[in-house]
C-alpha positions, 0 to 999 in steps of 0.5 A, a space after each residue: 656786578 660787571 667785570 673791572 677794567 682789565 679783568 681777564 675773566 667775567 664775574 660770576 654774574 657773567 660766566 664765561 660761556 667757554 667754562 663749565 662749573 666744576 665746584 660749588 662755593 660750599 665744596 671749595 670752602 670745605 676743601 680749603 678748610 680741610 686743607 688748612 686744618 690738615 696743614 696745621 696738623 702736619 706742621 704742629 706734628 713736625 714741631 712736636 716730633 722732629 727734634 731740630 724743628 722742636 728745638 727751634 720752635 719750642 712752645 711745645 704746649 701750644 703746639 700740642 694744643 693746636 695739634 690736638 684740636 686741628 685733628 679733632 676738627 678735621 672732619 668738621 668742614 665735611 660734616 657741615 658741608 653735607 648740607 650742600 646738595 652739590 657736595 653730597 652729589 660729588 661724594 656719591 660720584 667719588 664712591 661709585 667705581 665704573 668700567 672706565 675707571 678700571 680702564 684708567 688704572 690699567 693705562 696708569 699702570 702702563 704709564 700711558 698718559 693719553 687722555 683717550 686712554 684714561 677716560 674719566 667722569 667728573 673725578 678720575 680713578 686716581 682721585 677717587 682712590 685718594 679721596 677714599 684713602 685719605 678719609 680712612 686715614 683721617 679716621 685712623 688718625 683721630 682714633 689713634 690720637 684719642 687713644 694717646 690723649 685718653 690712654 685708658 679709653 680702650 685698655 686692651 690697646 696699648 698706648 705704644 701700639 696707638 703711637 706706632 699706628 699714629 706716626 706710621 699713618 702720619 708719614 703716609 699722609 705727609 707723602 700723599 698730601 705732598 703728592 696731591 699738591 705736586 699733582 695739582 700744581 702739574 695741572 693748572 686748569 684743575 687747580 683753577 677749577 678748585 680755586 674758582 669753581 669753573 673749568 674750561 669746557 675743552 679741557 673738560 671734554 678732553 680729560 673728563 670725557 665721561 663727565 656728561 654720562 657720569 652726570 646722567 647716571 648721577 641725576 638718575 640715582 638722585 631721582 630714585 633716592 628722592 622717590 624713595 623719600 
């Protein structure tokens, strides 16, 4: 397949030599599906628990049903995405904290914005922390949501406690997701990478200078795991 007339970028069959692949199709699909499910959770929660919005929208039973099932299905895209070797490899990257990640955090605390002061692999330290935090928060939300749905599931935990934790974590997730979206919009090339799977090589070299070294470590880890199997 060739590019259409007037197209600014080559097609997938003719990748731009000035770009490098950042995310596979499966990874982008997991991210998009998880984002939509999270959005449904947050919007329906607002329709259920924020009085003025609840009065305007109505349809409480429908909102409650959508909220429950979107919450239960929230981990599904990630679970299905584990069939993708690219996603499994990136999850291992997100789970590995290195010395240059500590340097990135020290620079962030000092508000030093220079990419040279903030070395990063494929994912920077902030992205790793966000990924771990949001994964834990989703598990807490699912657990407390089920306790609210099935009140007798764990009798030693009161429904009031489950509601309090669920609401508190929901607000934390809301602010974190808003910050995540704002950060993405402030970095168009990163957003382009999540949308198309490819990013500019010069951008990657500047803002993710340890990406190649990170890949070398990851490849070595994958080879050791394959040997154990």
